[in-house]
Kinemage of the C-alpha trace (Angstrom):
@kinemage 1
@onewidth
@group {chain A} dominant
@subgroup {mainchain}
@vectorlist {calphas} color= white
{ca met a 1} P -30.862 0.089 -28.791
{ca lys a 2} L -27.233 0.445 -29.850
{ca lys a 3} L -26.942 3.629 -26.965
{ca gly a 4} L -28.104 1.265 -24.600
{ca leu a 5} L -26.131 -1.647 -25.401
{ca ile a 6} L -23.059 0.621 -25.293
{ca leu a 7} L -24.073 2.216 -21.991
{ca leu a 8} L -24.575 -1.118 -20.741
{ca gly a 9} L -20.980 -2.510 -21.482
{ca leu a 10} L -19.246 0.829 -20.265
{ca leu a 11} L -21.467 0.468 -17.395
{ca gly a 12} L -19.908 -3.312 -16.898
{ca leu a 13} L -16.484 -2.454 -17.675
{ca ile a 14} L -16.552 -0.420 -15.114
{ca val a 15} L -18.222 -2.162 -12.410
{ca val a 16} L -15.381 -5.218 -12.974
{ca gly a 17} L -12.384 -2.487 -13.104
{ca gly a 18} L -13.976 -1.382 -9.515
{ca leu a 19} L -13.991 -4.813 -7.968
{ca tyr a 20} L -10.355 -5.764 -9.511
{ca ala a 21} L -9.470 -2.608 -7.905
{ca lys a 22} L -10.830 -2.867 -4.656
{ca arg a 23} L -9.679 -6.439 -4.758
{ca lys a 24} L -6.005 -5.480 -5.882
{ca phe a 25} L -5.645 -2.441 -3.213
{ca tyr a 26} L -8.200 -2.544 -0.575
{ca asp a 27} L -8.623 -6.506 0.347
{ca pro a 28} L -6.793 -7.264 3.681
{ca lys a 29} L -5.483 -10.710 2.630
{ca his a 30} L -4.032 -8.901 -0.534
{ca arg a 31} L -2.408 -5.766 1.273
{ca leu a 32} L -0.627 -8.339 3.735
{ca asp a 33} L 0.681 -10.397 0.971
{ca asn a 34} L 2.122 -6.725 -0.772
{ca ala a 35} L 3.690 -6.045 2.965
{ca lys a 36} L 5.489 -9.822 2.968
{ca thr a 37} L 6.668 -8.884 -0.652
{ca glu a 38} L 8.320 -5.526 0.355
{ca ile a 39} L 9.602 -6.808 3.715
{ca arg a 40} L 11.353 -9.546 1.849
{ca lys a 41} L 12.638 -7.505 -0.774
{ca leu a 42} L 14.082 -4.993 1.925
{ca ala a 43} L 15.658 -8.010 4.215
{ca asp a 44} L 17.103 -9.585 0.510
{ca thr a 45} L 18.947 -6.271 -0.108
{ca asn a 46} L 20.148 -5.992 3.611
{ca glu a 47} L 18.254 -2.642 3.955
{ca ile a 48} L 16.733 -3.848 7.415
{ca lys a 49} L 18.361 -5.948 9.596
{ca asp a 50} L 18.012 -8.177 12.567
{ca gly a 51} L 16.513 -5.926 15.566
{ca asp a 52} L 15.038 -3.051 12.992
{ca leu a 53} L 12.152 -1.498 14.161
{ca ile a 54} L 9.415 -1.344 11.634
{ca phe a 55} L 6.079 1.343 11.921
{ca gln a 56} L 2.704 1.280 9.892
{ca thr a 57} L 2.475 4.619 8.724
{ca ser a 58} L -0.558 6.101 7.130
{ca leu a 59} L -1.533 9.912 5.897
{ca ser a 60} L -2.939 10.943 9.363
{ca glu a 61} L -0.989 13.847 11.322
{ca gln a 62} L -0.421 11.923 14.198
{ca ser a 63} L 1.808 9.316 11.501
{ca lys a 64} L 2.982 12.396 9.876
{ca ala a 65} L 4.490 13.706 13.528
{ca lys a 66} L 6.153 10.450 14.207
{ca gln a 67} L 7.868 10.155 11.044
{ca phe a 68} L 9.193 13.622 11.841
{ca asn a 69} L 10.464 12.960 15.092
{ca leu a 70} L 12.030 9.770 14.251
{ca arg a 71} L 13.799 11.816 11.129
{ca gln a 72} L 15.213 14.193 13.862
{ca ser a 73} L 16.696 11.223 16.045
{ca gln a 74} L 19.918 9.696 15.248
{ca asn a 75} L 20.806 6.657 14.048
{ca ile a 76} L 17.232 6.322 12.823
{ca arg a 77} L 16.681 5.628 8.710
{ca ile a 78} L 13.406 5.673 7.312
{ca ala a 79} L 12.741 3.572 4.333
{ca glu a 80} L 10.444 5.010 1.837
């Protein structure tokens, strides 16, 4: 009986943790809020200015190629 309660408790913690992680990292609304916050921080520190282009990146090969090509261009700075 005790083992069953412990396993049930652990399962509950895993489910709650998974739902929290999903909401924090994968929920589109929160991802958009995180992006807006990051842009505000960059703008406040004058790392980006009016007219700067901001590219969305991912782990795809196409995104890596785009980042490589941008680094090779003149007057292009990529904030990491």
